OpenMM code with the backbone's topology and positions (N, CA, C; nanometers):
from openmm import Vec3, app, unit

residues = "UNK UNK UNK UNK UNK UNK UNK UNK UNK UNK UNK UNK UNK UNK UNK UNK UNK UNK UNK UNK UNK UNK UNK UNK UNK UNK UNK UNK UNK UNK UNK UNK UNK UNK UNK UNK UNK UNK UNK UNK UNK UNK UNK UNK UNK UNK UNK UNK UNK UNK UNK UNK UNK UNK UNK UNK UNK UNK UNK UNK UNK UNK UNK UNK UNK UNK UNK UNK UNK UNK UNK UNK UNK UNK UNK UNK UNK UNK UNK UNK UNK UNK UNK UNK UNK UNK UNK UNK UNK UNK UNK UNK UNK UNK UNK UNK UNK UNK UNK UNK UNK UNK UNK UNK UNK UNK UNK UNK UNK UNK UNK UNK UNK UNK UNK UNK UNK UNK UNK UNK UNK UNK UNK UNK UNK UNK UNK UNK UNK UNK UNK UNK UNK UNK UNK UNK UNK UNK UNK UNK UNK UNK UNK UNK UNK UNK UNK UNK UNK".split()
positions = [
    Vec3(-5.5795, 2.9988, 1.4109),
    Vec3(-5.4301, 3.0762, 1.4485),
    Vec3(-5.4743, 3.2116, 1.4427),
    Vec3(-5.4722, 3.2601, 1.5928),
    Vec3(-5.4995, 3.4099, 1.5720),
    Vec3(-5.3522, 3.4985, 1.5455),
    Vec3(-5.3746, 3.6225, 1.5382),
    Vec3(-5.2422, 3.6812, 1.5021),
    Vec3(-5.0814, 3.6456, 1.5669),
    Vec3(-5.1374, 3.6972, 1.7118),
    Vec3(-5.0285, 3.6464, 1.8119),
    Vec3(-4.9507, 3.5305, 1.8007),
    Vec3(-5.0800, 3.4249, 1.7738),
    Vec3(-5.0051, 3.2958, 1.7616),
    Vec3(-4.9452, 3.2885, 1.6457),
    Vec3(-4.9700, 3.3289, 1.5271),
    Vec3(-4.9069, 3.3285, 1.3902),
    Vec3(-4.7417, 3.4147, 1.4317),
    Vec3(-4.7390, 3.5561, 1.4920),
    Vec3(-4.6624, 3.6218, 1.5133),
    Vec3(-4.5079, 3.5364, 1.6645),
    Vec3(-4.5866, 3.4413, 1.6898),
    Vec3(-4.4904, 3.3769, 1.7933),
    Vec3(-4.4491, 3.2793, 1.7139),
    Vec3(-4.5263, 3.1765, 1.6677),
    Vec3(-4.4729, 3.0914, 1.5887),
    Vec3(-4.3583, 3.1342, 1.4446),
    Vec3(-4.4042, 3.2692, 1.4120),
    Vec3(-4.3041, 3.3248, 1.3245),
    Vec3(-4.1922, 3.3502, 1.3827),
    Vec3(-4.2169, 3.3904, 1.4983),
    Vec3(-4.0566, 3.4610, 1.5518),
    Vec3(-3.9675, 3.3519, 1.6096),
    Vec3(-4.0506, 3.2605, 1.6374),
    Vec3(-3.9459, 3.0996, 1.7167),
    Vec3(-3.8996, 3.0150, 1.5670),
    Vec3(-3.9875, 3.0714, 1.4485),
    Vec3(-3.9068, 2.9765, 1.3612),
    Vec3(-3.7774, 3.1049, 1.2574),
    Vec3(-3.8234, 3.2137, 1.2920),
    Vec3(-3.6484, 3.2948, 1.2670),
    Vec3(-3.5881, 3.2577, 1.3862),
    Vec3(-3.6048, 3.2870, 1.5094),
    Vec3(-3.4684, 3.2350, 1.6390),
    Vec3(-3.4152, 3.1315, 1.5877),
    Vec3(-3.5040, 3.0137, 1.5282),
    Vec3(-3.4163, 2.8568, 1.4950),
    Vec3(-3.3438, 2.8876, 1.4093),
    Vec3(-3.4123, 2.9953, 1.3093),
    Vec3(-3.3361, 2.9687, 1.1660),
    Vec3(-3.2067, 3.0442, 1.2186),
    Vec3(-3.1716, 3.1504, 1.2606),
    Vec3(-3.0799, 3.2412, 1.3022),
    Vec3(-3.0175, 3.1762, 1.4065),
    Vec3(-3.0662, 3.0813, 1.4811),
    Vec3(-2.9253, 2.9931, 1.5755),
    Vec3(-2.8851, 2.8923, 1.4988),
    Vec3(-2.9344, 2.8375, 1.3797),
    Vec3(-2.8518, 2.7675, 1.2987),
    Vec3(-2.7441, 2.8115, 1.1994),
    Vec3(-2.7655, 2.9589, 1.2092),
    Vec3(-2.6349, 3.0193, 1.1295),
    Vec3(-2.6449, 3.1761, 1.2174),
    Vec3(-2.5435, 3.1974, 1.2660),
    Vec3(-2.5973, 3.2935, 1.3800),
    Vec3(-2.4689, 3.4116, 1.3204),
    Vec3(-2.4225, 3.4076, 1.1915),
    Vec3(-2.3296, 3.4794, 1.1585),
    Vec3(-2.3667, 3.5561, 1.0523),
    Vec3(-2.3123, 3.6873, 1.1075),
    Vec3(-2.3052, 3.7508, 0.9772),
    Vec3(-2.1742, 3.8755, 0.9798),
    Vec3(-2.1088, 3.9494, 0.8910),
    Vec3(-1.9737, 3.9908, 0.8660),
    Vec3(-2.0112, 4.1491, 0.9358),
    Vec3(-1.8801, 4.1767, 0.9934),
    Vec3(-1.8974, 4.3358, 1.0115),
    Vec3(-1.7406, 4.3779, 1.0269),
    Vec3(-1.7201, 4.4794, 1.0523),
    Vec3(-1.5864, 4.5307, 1.0729),
    Vec3(-1.5848, 4.6833, 1.1487),
    Vec3(-1.5494, 4.6416, 1.2583),
    Vec3(-1.5329, 4.7639, 1.3735),
    Vec3(-1.3702, 4.8604, 1.3014),
    Vec3(-1.4248, 4.9662, 1.2527),
    Vec3(-1.3289, 5.0397, 1.2147),
    Vec3(-1.2880, 4.9746, 1.0718),
    Vec3(-1.1396, 5.0486, 1.0061),
    Vec3(-1.1208, 4.9881, 0.8935),
    Vec3(-1.0200, 4.8588, 0.9043),
    Vec3(-1.0977, 4.7786, 0.8186),
    Vec3(-0.9828, 4.6244, 0.8685),
    Vec3(-0.9614, 4.5661, 0.7724),
    Vec3(-0.8838, 4.4892, 0.6986),
    Vec3(-0.8606, 4.4132, 0.5888),
    Vec3(-0.8845, 4.2579, 0.6951),
    Vec3(-0.8825, 4.2340, 0.8428),
    Vec3(-0.8954, 4.1218, 0.8639),
    Vec3(-1.0792, 4.0716, 0.8520),
    Vec3(-1.0744, 3.9722, 0.8023),
    Vec3(-1.2315, 3.9263, 0.8619),
    Vec3(-1.2567, 3.8957, 0.9911),
    Vec3(-1.4011, 3.9148, 0.9901),
    Vec3(-1.4735, 3.9447, 1.1100),
    Vec3(-1.5993, 3.9003, 1.1378),
    Vec3(-1.6286, 3.8187, 1.2356),
    Vec3(-1.7960, 3.7536, 1.2223),
    Vec3(-1.8645, 3.8404, 1.3442),
    Vec3(-1.9693, 3.8574, 1.3645),
    Vec3(-2.0352, 3.8499, 1.3976),
    Vec3(-2.1297, 3.8147, 1.4307),
    Vec3(-2.2265, 3.7660, 1.5572),
    Vec3(-2.3391, 3.6887, 1.5706),
    Vec3(-2.3722, 3.7077, 1.7662),
    Vec3(-2.4424, 3.6070, 1.8005),
    Vec3(-2.4893, 3.6006, 1.9253),
    Vec3(-2.4688, 3.4645, 1.9526),
    Vec3(-2.4465, 3.4953, 2.0986),
    Vec3(-2.4710, 3.3693, 2.2016),
    Vec3(-2.5877, 3.3219, 2.2179),
    Vec3(-2.6164, 3.2416, 2.2354),
    Vec3(-2.7370, 3.1398, 2.2716),
    Vec3(-2.7720, 3.2153, 2.4185),
    Vec3(-2.9014, 3.3029, 2.4920),
    Vec3(-2.8912, 3.3405, 2.6543),
    Vec3(-2.8962, 3.2403, 2.7174),
    Vec3(-2.9626, 3.0552, 2.6592),
    Vec3(-2.9285, 2.9571, 2.7670),
    Vec3(-2.7422, 2.9205, 2.7650),
    Vec3(-2.7067, 2.9440, 2.6617),
    Vec3(-2.5515, 2.8614, 2.6726),
    Vec3(-2.5000, 3.0405, 2.7713),
    Vec3(-2.5367, 3.1195, 2.7773),
    Vec3(-2.4571, 3.2078, 2.8863),
    Vec3(-2.5147, 3.1860, 2.9845),
    Vec3(-2.5697, 3.1406, 3.0064),
    Vec3(-2.6401, 3.0968, 3.1868),
    Vec3(-2.5525, 2.9954, 3.1938),
    Vec3(-2.5885, 2.9010, 3.1170),
    Vec3(-2.5002, 2.7456, 3.1293),
    Vec3(-2.3404, 2.7533, 3.2105),
    Vec3(-2.3281, 2.8634, 3.1343),
    Vec3(-2.1541, 2.8959, 3.1358),
    Vec3(-2.1537, 2.9200, 3.3118),
    Vec3(-2.2185, 3.0282, 3.3020),
    Vec3(-2.2626, 3.0881, 3.4592),
    Vec3(-2.2469, 3.0367, 3.5518),
    Vec3(-2.3355, 2.9183, 3.5460),
    Vec3(-2.4140, 2.8130, 3.6912),
    Vec3(-2.3580, 2.6597, 3.6532),
    Vec3(-2.2718, 2.6635, 3.5480),
    Vec3(-2.2100, 2.5191, 3.5056),
    Vec3(-2.1062, 2.5071, 3.6100),
    Vec3(-2.1318, 2.3415, 3.6523),
    Vec3(-2.0477, 2.2531, 3.7222),
    Vec3(-1.9161, 2.2112, 3.6172),
    Vec3(-1.9431, 2.2332, 3.5088),
    Vec3(-1.8616, 2.1832, 3.4570),
    Vec3(-1.8018, 2.3202, 3.2696),
    Vec3(-1.7985, 2.3961, 3.3249),
    Vec3(-1.7275, 2.5087, 3.2372),
    Vec3(-1.6828, 2.4485, 3.1233),
    Vec3(-1.5675, 2.3873, 3.1431),
    Vec3(-1.4963, 2.3494, 3.0488),
    Vec3(-1.5290, 2.2524, 2.9253),
    Vec3(-1.6691, 2.1941, 2.9600),
    Vec3(-1.7435, 2.1388, 2.8277),
    Vec3(-1.8065, 2.2118, 2.8074),
    Vec3(-1.8344, 2.3151, 2.8298),
    Vec3(-1.9274, 2.4463, 2.7489),
    Vec3(-1.8108, 2.4772, 2.6708),
    Vec3(-1.7163, 2.5594, 2.7006),
    Vec3(-1.5791, 2.6052, 2.6412),
    Vec3(-1.5516, 2.5316, 2.5309),
    Vec3(-1.5122, 2.4254, 2.5770),
    Vec3(-1.5300, 2.3119, 2.4526),
    Vec3(-1.5555, 2.2424, 2.3178),
    Vec3(-1.7524, 2.2676, 2.3586),
    Vec3(-1.8046, 2.2880, 2.2577),
    Vec3(-1.8508, 2.3820, 2.2068),
    Vec3(-1.8179, 2.5127, 2.2543),
    Vec3(-1.8158, 2.6253, 2.1587),
    Vec3(-1.7053, 2.6448, 2.0910),
    Vec3(-1.6143, 2.5987, 2.1052),
    Vec3(-1.5252, 2.5956, 2.0149),
    Vec3(-1.5380, 2.4471, 1.8953),
    Vec3(-1.5860, 2.3477, 1.9259),
    Vec3(-1.6205, 2.2149, 1.8339),
    Vec3(-1.7562, 2.2650, 1.7345),
    Vec3(-1.8214, 2.3742, 1.7799),
    Vec3(-1.9342, 2.4130, 1.6821),
    Vec3(-1.8558, 2.4652, 1.5815),
    Vec3(-1.7546, 2.5179, 1.6024),
    Vec3(-1.6852, 2.5983, 1.5007),
    Vec3(-1.5611, 2.5139, 1.4292),
    Vec3(-1.5602, 2.3885, 1.4623),
    Vec3(-1.4968, 2.2778, 1.3889),
    Vec3(-1.3184, 2.3083, 1.4597),
    Vec3(-1.3369, 2.3914, 1.5903),
    Vec3(-1.2147, 2.3959, 1.6191),
    Vec3(-1.1834, 2.3192, 1.7462),
    Vec3(-1.0499, 2.3717, 1.8469),
    Vec3(-1.0186, 2.2943, 1.9373),
    Vec3(-0.9774, 2.4308, 2.0473),
    Vec3(-0.9961, 2.3940, 2.1919),
    Vec3(-1.0011, 2.4852, 2.2728),
    Vec3(-0.8184, 2.5377, 2.3045),
    Vec3(-0.8177, 2.6308, 2.2617),
    Vec3(-0.6633, 2.7270, 2.3040),
    Vec3(-0.6822, 2.7703, 2.4687),
    Vec3(-0.7690, 2.8089, 2.5255),
    Vec3(-0.7737, 2.9198, 2.6506),
    Vec3(-0.8893, 2.9586, 2.6501),
    Vec3(-0.9880, 3.0002, 2.7665),
    Vec3(-1.1281, 3.0975, 2.8025),
    Vec3(-1.0599, 3.1892, 2.9048),
    Vec3(-1.1104, 3.3192, 2.8904),
    Vec3(-1.1283, 3.4056, 2.9745),
    Vec3(-1.2580, 3.4904, 2.9902),
    Vec3(-1.2798, 3.5040, 3.0988),
    Vec3(-1.3795, 3.5676, 3.1089),
    Vec3(-1.3813, 3.7185, 3.2357),
    Vec3(-1.4583, 3.7781, 3.2043),
    Vec3(-1.4605, 3.9278, 3.2775),
    Vec3(-1.5942, 3.9543, 3.3085),
    Vec3(-1.5579, 4.0632, 3.3851),
    Vec3(-1.7628, 4.1105, 3.4302),
    Vec3(-1.8449, 4.1304, 3.3447),
    Vec3(-1.7934, 4.1599, 3.2042),
    Vec3(-1.9009, 4.1874, 3.0686),
    Vec3(-1.8599, 4.0836, 2.9640),
    Vec3(-1.7787, 3.9966, 2.9468),
    Vec3(-1.7141, 3.9628, 2.8255),
    Vec3(-1.6540, 3.7937, 2.8762),
    Vec3(-1.6804, 3.7419, 2.7904),
    Vec3(-1.6362, 3.6130, 2.7579),
    Vec3(-1.5493, 3.6019, 2.6512),
    Vec3(-1.4209, 3.5676, 2.6685),
    Vec3(-1.3344, 3.5116, 2.5544),
    Vec3(-1.3022, 3.3981, 2.4997),
    Vec3(-1.3168, 3.3715, 2.4370),
    Vec3(-1.2535, 3.2016, 2.3756),
    Vec3(-1.1722, 3.2002, 2.2894),
    Vec3(-1.0499, 3.1339, 2.2975),
    Vec3(-0.9633, 3.1239, 2.2278),
    Vec3(-0.9622, 3.0016, 2.1743),
    Vec3(-0.9630, 2.9759, 2.0493),
    Vec3(-0.9731, 2.8102, 1.9617),
    Vec3(-0.8909, 2.8621, 1.8581),
    Vec3(-0.8293, 2.7174, 1.7996),
    Vec3(-0.7620, 2.6980, 1.6991),
    Vec3(-0.8059, 2.5764, 1.6191),
    Vec3(-0.7865, 2.5959, 1.4850),
    Vec3(-0.8019, 2.5040, 1.4086),
    Vec3(-0.6993, 2.3923, 1.3566),
    Vec3(-0.7208, 2.2985, 1.2645),
    Vec3(-0.6465, 2.1766, 1.2462),
    Vec3(-0.4649, 2.2837, 1.1575),
    Vec3(-0.4605, 2.3761, 1.1542),
    Vec3(-0.3619, 2.4453, 1.0734),
    Vec3(-0.2799, 2.5325, 1.1871),
    Vec3(-0.3506, 2.5180, 1.3069),
    Vec3(-0.2642, 2.5993, 1.4215),
    Vec3(-0.3000, 2.7416, 1.4308),
    Vec3(-0.4016, 2.7715, 1.3397),
    Vec3(-0.4255, 2.9060, 1.2957),
    Vec3(-0.5356, 2.9646, 1.4784),
    Vec3(-0.4815, 3.0582, 1.5692),
    Vec3(-0.5640, 3.0559, 1.6515),
    Vec3(-0.6701, 3.1528, 1.6173),
    Vec3(-0.8141, 3.1851, 1.7146),
    Vec3(-0.9333, 3.2789, 1.6496),
    Vec3(-0.9689, 3.3248, 1.8128),
    Vec3(-0.9948, 3.4398, 1.8236),
    Vec3(-1.0244, 3.5332, 1.9211),
    Vec3(-1.1742, 3.5153, 1.9404),
    Vec3(-1.2774, 3.4937, 1.9666),
    Vec3(-1.3920, 3.5019, 1.9950),
    Vec3(-1.4366, 3.5943, 2.1431),
    Vec3(-1.4793, 3.7077, 2.1348),
    Vec3(-1.5079, 3.7721, 2.2412),
    Vec3(-1.6833, 3.8151, 2.2197),
    Vec3(-1.7465, 3.7449, 2.3111),
    Vec3(-1.9118, 3.7586, 2.3055),
    Vec3(-1.9418, 3.8333, 2.4600),
    Vec3(-2.0007, 3.9626, 2.4145),
    Vec3(-2.0142, 4.0652, 2.5137),
    Vec3(-2.1822, 3.9801, 2.6025),
    Vec3(-2.1201, 3.9938, 2.7117),
    Vec3(-2.2315, 3.8770, 2.8106),
    Vec3(-2.4023, 3.9701, 2.8111),
    Vec3(-2.4055, 4.1070, 2.8132),
    Vec3(-2.5104, 4.1801, 2.8084),
    Vec3(-2.5892, 4.1197, 2.6939),
    Vec3(-2.5408, 4.1365, 2.5864),
    Vec3(-2.6216, 4.0947, 2.4433),
    Vec3(-2.6008, 4.0206, 2.3592),
    Vec3(-2.5023, 3.9332, 2.4047),
    Vec3(-2.4298, 3.8280, 2.3038),
    Vec3(-2.3988, 3.8533, 2.1865),
    Vec3(-2.3349, 3.9553, 2.1418),
    Vec3(-2.2904, 4.0013, 2.0388),
    Vec3(-2.1563, 3.9434, 2.0632),
    Vec3(-2.0817, 3.9333, 1.9366),
    Vec3(-1.9973, 3.8393, 1.9191),
    Vec3(-1.8927, 3.8966, 1.8310),
    Vec3(-1.7257, 3.9157, 1.8571),
    Vec3(-1.6584, 3.9896, 1.7239),
    Vec3(-1.5720, 3.8305, 1.7333),
    Vec3(-1.5042, 3.7614, 1.6080),
    Vec3(-1.3942, 3.6766, 1.5578),
    Vec3(-1.3156, 3.7103, 1.4941),
    Vec3(-1.1822, 3.7317, 1.5382),
    Vec3(-1.0788, 3.7635, 1.4428),
    Vec3(-0.9585, 3.6362, 1.4716),
    Vec3(-0.8870, 3.6699, 1.3812),
    Vec3(-0.7526, 3.5950, 1.3995),
    Vec3(-0.6691, 3.6572, 1.5243),
    Vec3(-0.5935, 3.5459, 1.5584),
    Vec3(-0.5048, 3.5716, 1.6949),
    Vec3(-0.3789, 3.5207, 1.6992),
    Vec3(-0.3172, 3.6000, 1.7816),
    Vec3(-0.1482, 3.5413, 1.7904),
    Vec3(-0.1200, 3.5213, 1.9292),
    Vec3(-0.0419, 3.4940, 1.9707),
    Vec3(0.0523, 3.4534, 2.1170),
    Vec3(0.1443, 3.5608, 2.1124),
    Vec3(0.1858, 3.6466, 2.1931),
    Vec3(0.2963, 3.6876, 2.2109),
    Vec3(0.3773, 3.6853, 2.3180),
    Vec3(0.4592, 3.6642, 2.2998),
    Vec3(0.5805, 3.6610, 2.4129),
    Vec3(0.5276, 3.7458, 2.5612),
    Vec3(0.5138, 3.7265, 2.6637),
    Vec3(0.5300, 3.8435, 2.7473),
    Vec3(0.4059, 3.9512, 2.7393),
    Vec3(0.3139, 3.9036, 2.6370),
    Vec3(0.1922, 3.9982, 2.5928),
    Vec3(0.0656, 3.9053, 2.6535),
    Vec3(0.0611, 3.7886, 2.5787),
    Vec3(-0.0687, 3.7151, 2.6146),
    Vec3(-0.1286, 3.7005, 2.4767),
    Vec3(-0.2689, 3.6852, 2.4652),
    Vec3(-0.2910, 3.6433, 2.3223),
    Vec3(-0.3574, 3.8336, 2.2764),
    Vec3(-0.3305, 3.8074, 2.1354),
    Vec3(-0.3559, 3.9366, 2.1185),
    Vec3(-0.4462, 3.9130, 1.9348),
    Vec3(-0.5608, 4.0107, 1.9212),
    Vec3(-0.6239, 4.0091, 1.8268),
    Vec3(-0.6102, 4.1470, 1.7533),
    Vec3(-0.6095, 4.1740, 1.6353),
    Vec3(-0.6226, 4.3108, 1.6018),
    Vec3(-0.7396, 4.3473, 1.4641),
    Vec3(-0.8048, 4.4096, 1.4615),
    Vec3(-0.9264, 4.4734, 1.3893),
    Vec3(-0.8773, 4.6176, 1.3674),
    Vec3(-0.8420, 4.5994, 1.2655),
    Vec3(-0.7939, 4.8045, 1.2219),
    Vec3(-0.6970, 4.8413, 1.3272),
    Vec3(-0.7804, 4.9484, 1.3505),
    Vec3(-0.7187, 5.0228, 1.4810),
    Vec3(-0.7289, 4.9859, 1.6000),
    Vec3(-0.7888, 4.8752, 1.6324),
    Vec3(-0.8361, 4.8288, 1.7485),
    Vec3(-0.7145, 4.6690, 1.7951),
    Vec3(-0.6841, 4.6975, 1.8837),
    Vec3(-0.6294, 4.5817, 1.9452),
    Vec3(-0.6913, 4.5303, 2.0712),
    Vec3(-0.7246, 4.4200, 2.0715),
    Vec3(-0.7770, 4.3080, 2.1751),
    Vec3(-0.6325, 4.2415, 2.2433),
    Vec3(-0.5866, 4.2536, 2.3623),
    Vec3(-0.5126, 4.1806, 2.4425),
    Vec3(-0.6179, 4.1222, 2.5459),
    Vec3(-0.5731, 3.9799, 2.5640),
    Vec3(-0.5913, 3.9425, 2.7008),
    Vec3(-0.4670, 3.8287, 2.7477),
    Vec3(-0.4556, 3.8339, 2.8738),
    Vec3(-0.3993, 3.7507, 2.9607),
    Vec3(-0.4723, 3.7121, 3.0485),
    Vec3(-0.3716, 3.6596, 3.1342),
    Vec3(-0.4309, 3.5689, 3.2577),
    Vec3(-0.4885, 3.6454, 3.3634),
    Vec3(-0.4531, 3.8001, 3.3399),
    Vec3(-0.5273, 3.8663, 3.4536),
    Vec3(-0.6231, 3.9747, 3.4182),
    Vec3(-0.6161, 4.0595, 3.2499),
    Vec3(-0.6752, 4.1205, 3.2166),
    Vec3(-0.6941, 4.1118, 3.0769),
    Vec3(-0.8280, 4.1915, 3.0660),
    Vec3(-0.8699, 4.2198, 2.8938),
    Vec3(-0.8110, 4.3336, 2.8746),
    Vec3(-0.7835, 4.4155, 2.7982),
    Vec3(-0.7255, 4.5620, 2.7536),
    Vec3(-0.7880, 4.5544, 2.5841),
    Vec3(-0.8569, 4.6879, 2.5659),
    Vec3(-0.8469, 4.7224, 2.4245),
    Vec3(-0.8282, 4.8182, 2.4187),
    Vec3(-0.7219, 4.8451, 2.2968),
    Vec3(-0.6912, 4.9886, 2.2710),
    Vec3(-0.7151, 5.0466, 2.1038),
    Vec3(-0.7189, 5.1506, 2.1062),
    Vec3(-0.7831, 5.2108, 1.9613),
    Vec3(-0.6589, 5.3179, 1.9269),
    Vec3(-0.5834, 5.2454, 1.8297),
    Vec3(-0.4634, 5.3680, 1.8164),
    Vec3(-0.3588, 5.3743, 1.8961),
    Vec3(-0.3323, 5.2443, 1.9883),
    Vec3(-0.2283, 5.2960, 2.0783),
    Vec3(-0.3384, 5.3091, 2.1935),
    Vec3(-0.4245, 5.3904, 2.1934),
    Vec3(-0.5093, 5.4614, 2.3549),
    Vec3(-0.6125, 5.3276, 2.4162),
    Vec3(-0.6035, 5.3498, 2.4840),
    Vec3(-0.6478, 5.2587, 2.6207),
    Vec3(-0.8215, 5.2748, 2.6215),
    Vec3(-0.8596, 5.1889, 2.5522),
    Vec3(-1.0260, 5.1944, 2.5724),
    Vec3(-1.1324, 5.1136, 2.6729),
    Vec3(-1.0145, 5.0257, 2.7306),
    Vec3(-1.1014, 4.9400, 2.7765),
    Vec3(-1.0266, 4.8204, 2.8693),
    Vec3(-1.0441, 4.8356, 2.9925),
    Vec3(-0.9684, 4.7768, 3.0679),
    Vec3(-1.0647, 4.6855, 3.1936),
    Vec3(-1.0533, 4.5187, 3.1763),
    Vec3(-1.1115, 4.4760, 3.2748),
    Vec3(-1.0647, 4.3203, 3.3032),
    Vec3(-1.0926, 4.3614, 3.4727),
    Vec3(-0.9639, 4.2421, 3.5419),
    Vec3(-1.0636, 4.0572, 3.4973),
    Vec3(-0.9798, 3.9999, 3.4451),
    Vec3(-1.0206, 3.8345, 3.4315),
    Vec3(-1.0297, 3.7884, 3.5554),
    Vec3(-1.1936, 3.7484, 3.5681),
    Vec3(-1.2471, 3.6631, 3.6856),
    Vec3(-1.2817, 3.5538, 3.6855),
    Vec3(-1.2509, 3.4343, 3.5531),
    Vec3(-1.2572, 3.3301, 3.5607),
    Vec3(-1.1499, 3.2821, 3.4136),
    Vec3(-1.0753, 3.1849, 3.4023),
    Vec3(-1.0387, 3.0914, 3.2941),
    Vec3(-1.0213, 2.9626, 3.2859),
    Vec3(-0.9508, 2.9168, 3.2093),
    Vec3(-0.9074, 2.7572, 3.1976),
    Vec3(-0.7886, 2.7081, 3.2914),
] * unit.nanometer
topology = app.Topology()
chain = topology.addChain("A")
for resn in residues:
    res = topology.addResidue(resn, chain)
    for name in ("N", "CA", "C"):
        topology.addAtom(name, app.Element.getBySymbol(name[0]), res)
């Protein structure tokens, strides 16, 4: 086997291992809230964009985390999965479309506001109309929701 073939085989093995456990912890700013970072498979990203049954793909995303679907929102740059576990704890999974990077945070519902997830100085708020991100109360991102469940 030549060097290129070995490299390809090693890369594929590494990719398969990563795909089986794509999580690592990180924090954006200072936070006592546990967060998770990982990637969403490119194939999965394409499936959602072109699927005739995106609800099933969203359901499957939460099911892989042993959770159920609360809601799903999509903007031009992000996919936001809102899932809940057996104890009715909600989780916000924000997936960046361009590279699959993921942030996972505990979420809550606020009357008149929508879903809110906090990570240190950052507040992520998603409604049926838009995704907004604030840092220390200052708006840093605002995107219109283009698809939801």
